[in-house]
N, C-alpha and C positions, 0 to 999 in steps of 0.2 A: 736844719728841716724842721717845720712845723707839721704837724697831722693833727686836725681838729675836727668836731664834728662836719661831716658832710654826707647827709643822706640817713634812713633810718637805722642803719647799722651803727652810725657813728664813727665811720672811719672814712678817711681821706686818701688823698694819693698816695703812694709807697713806691720808692725807687728800687729799680731792680740792676741787680749785678748778673749779666748774663757770660752764657759759655759760646765757646766755638769750637766746630768743626774744620780739622786741617787735613782735608779729603786731598788726595793728588791732584785733581780736576781744579783746586781753585787756583786764583789769581795769586801769584807770588808778593810778600812783601806790602810795600807801600802802593803797589798797584792795585790791590784789592780795597774796595770800599768796606767790606767787611773787617779787615784787619784795621782800618783806620777807625772804623765805629767800636771795636771792641777796644783798642788802647784807650779811646775817650772814656768808655764803659767801665773799663776794668782798672786802669792805670797800669796796665801791663805793657812792656815794650814789643814792638814789632820786629820779627827777625826777618830778615832781609830775603834770606833765603828759604823760607817757609812759604807754605801755601796756604791761604786762608779763605775757606770757602763758604761755610755758613754760619752766621750769628742765629743762635736759637734764644727765643724769648717764651718761656711757657713753663709747662709742668711736666713734661715728659721725663721720663727718669734718666735717659741715656745723656742728655745733657740740660739738667736742670737749671732754670732761674733762681737767683736768691734775692730775698728781701733785705733791703739795706736799711739796719735801725737808725732811727735818730742820734743815737750815741755812738754811729759810726759813720758820721757826716762831719767833716771840717771844712769852713770855707764853701761851702755847695758841692764839696767833692766826697765821695767813698775813701775812707780809708781802713786798711786791713780787710781781710776775708770776711765777708758775712757767712753767718752759720745757719740761718733757716731758710729751707727751700721754699718757694713762692707756693708749692704744694701743702707742705706742713702747715705753713701759715694758714694757708685756705683752708684746710682741715680745721683750724683752731679758730677761724672767722668764718666759718659758711653761710652767714647771711650777705657776705660781700658779693655773693654769686646771684642774688636775687632769686624769690621762690621758684619761678618756673624753671631756670638753670639748674636748680638744686633737684628739684623733682625729676627733671629728665636726666641729668648726667652725674648728680651726686657730687661729692666734694672734690671735683676737679674742673678746670678748663677743658671744653670740648674742641676747643683750637689751639694749634701751636702756629707761632709766627715764627719769621725767618727773614735773613736779608743773605742772598747768595751772589758770590762773586765766582763766575765762569771763566776759565781760560782754555778749557778744551772738553770735548763732549762728555756728557755722562753718560750712563750705561742706557742702552734699550732695556726698558723697564715698564712694570704695570704693578700697581696697588690693588690687594684681593679685597673683596666684598668681605662684609662681617662674617658669613659663615665660613669661607675659605680661611679669613684669616684666623679663626679659632682653630680650625683643625692645624692649618701650618705650624701655629704656635706651640700646638700641643705636640706636636711630631718633632719639629726642630726649633726649639726656643732659644737656641744660641743664634739662630741665621732670623728668624722671625720673632721681633721681640716683644710683639704684644698682641694682643685677641682683636684689636680695633680695625675698622676700614681706614682707608687714607685717600678720600677724595681732596683736591688739591687746586690753588690756582696761582698763577705766577703773574706779577704785574710788574711790567718793565719800567726800570730805571732808566737805562739804557737804551740803546737798541739792541734788539734781543733775539736770539734764535733758538728755533726748536724743531723737532719731528714729533709729529702728533697726529696718531691715528692711521688708518688706512686710506689711501687716494680712491678715488671712485672708479667705478667699472670702466668708464672710457679710459681714463688715466692709465687704469692697470692694464688694460688690453694694448694700448699704444706700448707702455712699457715693455711687455712680453714681445710686442714685435721689433722691437728696437733694442733691446739688450739680449743679445743672444747669449752672454753668459748666465744669466738668469735662468733660461729655459735649460741650459746645461745642467744645473743646480737642481732646478724643480723637476725636471722631467718633462719629456714631451708628452707623457699621456695627461697631466693635470694641465699643462699649459694650453693642449687643444681642447680640453673640457672647457676651460675657462673662455678662450677666445670663442667657443660656439655658444655660449648664453646668450640669452636674448631679453627682452624688456617683458616678455611674458613670463620668464622663469621666476619662481618664488624666492622670496629673499633667502629662506634656509637654504635652498638648493645653491645660491651663489655664495654663503658664506660657508656652506661644506666644502666647496672646492678651495676657496681661497684659504679656508684653515688646512686642509690638506697640502695646499703648496708652500704655505708658509713654514708649516710643522717640518716638511722635507727637506726647505732651505736650511731653517735652523740647526736642523740636525747632520749637515754635513760635516765631514772630518776636517781636520786641521791641514792636512795633507792636500786633500783635495780643494780645499778653499784656497790654499798659496798659490795653487796651480792656475785655479781659474781667475782668481785676481791678478796675477801677472798677466794672462791674456787680456781682462780688461784695461789694466793700464797702458798696455802695448796699443791697443785698438784705438783708445783714446788718446794717446799722444800724436798717432798718425792722423787720426781725424782732426784734432786740433789745428792742424796747418792748414787744413782747407775750410773749417767751419768755427764757430765759436762754441763751445761747450756749453750746456745748458747749466743752469745754476745747480740743479740737482747733480747733474756729471761731477761738477767743480766741487761740491760738497762731499761727493763720495771719495774723490781723490783727497780732499783735505783729512776724511776720517781715516783712511787708509796710512795715511803718514803718522797720525797718533796713534792708530792701533792696527799695526801691520798684520796679514793673514787672520783677520777677525771677520766672522762670517756677519756681523753686524753692520759691515762696510755694505754688504749686499741687501741687507734687510732695509736700509735707508731707503733704498729704491720703491719700497712699498710704501711709505709714509708721506703723510703731508710734510712739506717744508716751508714751516712757518715763520715770518720775520715781523715781529712787533717792533712798533716806534715807544718812546717813552709814553706813559700813560695808557697804553693798550693792555689787556689782560687776556691770558689762556687759562680756561677752567677744564680739570682732566678728571673725568669720574672715575669709579672703582673699574678695572679691568679693561682700561685702554693703554695700549701702547704709546709709549714718548719717551723723547731721550732731550734734555737741553742740552743745547750745542755752544752758545756762546753770548756772554753779554753779565748784566747784573741787574737783579730782580728782587722786589718783595715777593715773598711766597708766603702762604697762610694755606692750613690744611686740617682736618680733623688730627686729634693728638693720636699720631700712631707714627713708627718707624718702620713699618712692612713695606719691603721692596721686594719682588719677583724679577730679577736680572737674567739676561739672554743674551747679551752681546755688549761690544764696546766697553769692556771692562776685564781688569785680572781679577776681579771678586768672582765669589762662588755664583755659577749660573745654574739655574733651575729651569732649563729649557723646555721639560716636557710639562712642569705646572705652567709655564707662561703662555705656552701655545694651548694648553686645553683650556685656560681661565679668560682668554680674549673674548671680546663681545664680537668682533670682526666686523663691527659697523664702518660702513665706508662714507667717505665725504669730507669736506672741510669743516673744520673745528670752527666753533662761533668765537670770535673775538669781542670782548667787551670792552666798549671807551667809557664805560661808567655814565653816571648823569649826576648834574649838578644838583647839590643841595643848597648852596649859596654861591655867592662870587669867588669863594676860596675853596669850597671842599666839593671833592667829586666822590660817589660812592659806588663800589662795584659788589654786586650781588650774586654770587654763581647760585646754582641750584641746590644747595646743600644747607641744610639747619645750621650745622656747627660754626658757620663764620661768613663774616663777610669784611671788606677792608673800605676805609676811606683815604684819599690823599688829600691832603690838606697845604697849599702854598700860600703863604701870608707875606704881603710886601712890607718894607719896613714901616714901623710905626702904625700898624694895623691891629684890628682885633677880631675874633670870631668866636662863637660859642658853640660848644659840643652839648647839645640838651641832654638831660636826664633820661638815662634809657634803663631798662628793668634788667640788663645783663650786664656782665664786666667787661672790660676793655683793656688793652694795653696799646700804650703810644711808643713810637719810636720817633726822635728828631734825627735826622740824616743830614741836616745843614742848617745854620743858623743859629740867632740867640733871641731868647725870648721869656716869657713866664706863663705859668699854668695856675688859674686861682680858681679854688672851690670854696667858695663863702668867704670866710677868714683867712684861709690859708692859701698860701702864694708859695710858688716853687720855681725856682729857676729852670728854664728849659732850654738846653744847649744842644749842639750836636754830638749823639752819642747817648744822650740820656734815655734812658727807658722807664716808662712808668706804668704802674699798675691802678688802673682805675675802677674802684668798685661800682656796682650798681647803683641806679638811683641817685648820680650825683650831677649836678651842671658843671661844666668847666669851661672857664673863658681863657682864649689862647691870645695873648698879646705880644709883639714883636719889638725890639731893638733893631734888628737887621732881618733881611728877608730870611723867612723861615718855612722848611721844609719838613713835613711830618706824616707819618701813617699812622693810622688807629685801626687795631683787629678788633672784631667783637662778633658775637652770637648774631647770626643772620635774622634781621629785622622781622622777615617775613614769619620767623619761629613764633615770636610774639603775638603776632596777631592771628594765630591759629588758636580754635577755639578746643 
């Protein structure tokens, strides 16, 4: 591996050895793209009976990435465990971040980059804003690991399913009229209040009634949940003999098999059921409820691991915090399809300063240029073979390779076979701000 001058800081690309999370909801063994990428990146063997959920690329202390020194490379592959975390390496080489990123976020990456392989639904959750994150971290540092907020974006690699945000008022009224089990759980008083709302009612009144209903739902005891879920299943079984169940009803029955007697099964009725095609992205602001359900995606977020959970999980639930923190905004989430930078690269820019993602799909024997930008980037190759050139330095770029790119270097990617990579970096809009 060669690392020569590329940019005014004198540092070129750096290979990263990345970390994996084996959460219960991950795909098993070789079915998991995370496992396949992790094997190629780290040289580790895949355990066929183990779930591989998330590949982490970045500086978060829970699962840090490591910089692979040139002395730890043989025949293009890393040998032995690297010893220096990316965060420590950046602290010694702060100029790689660029002046504006360094001034705003200090000696750290503002974004965390991941690949997710999901076999069953993640918890119903939301991520706190900065003020709440600081308070939660102070009160429960073992649960809420840092003080940062965590806006995020999921970019589908495969067909991808998620729950995200509350359904609109019209849909919610129809749900209350057609799902008697929900009425039983939230009570007739709040149900009637919501059904009597009109377009003239102020937004805060609508949110207040929705908050009351949802909080009542999530506080339901396990015993009552078990009883009412049984009623729901029996009713849907009978009705399925004479009509096609809706997508949401089918989803709820799927969730119940995975998480029996979990109140999150009923919560799904309140949320938008989103299906992404490969190349489509969903972004989630702070204090917005969501749950990824199935598929594989690239995920990028502010550098944080703060999650407030309230359903579809065996983990710690903080129902009171979640129900009090949500925005209760209603309506379909925006789906990003990205915009082309050239024939091969599509950019996805959510409304957050900390990050953006580029998707690059290059055919065999082709090349494209990533121009020099004023902030750092992380690249991951998820398929194919090629090279990344920065001035006089050439790096092989193969499936499973992860590279850190300092600010202010131009990178040319060329291929020998069709190559598919993603780049995460600071949002371009941030550099345009005065």
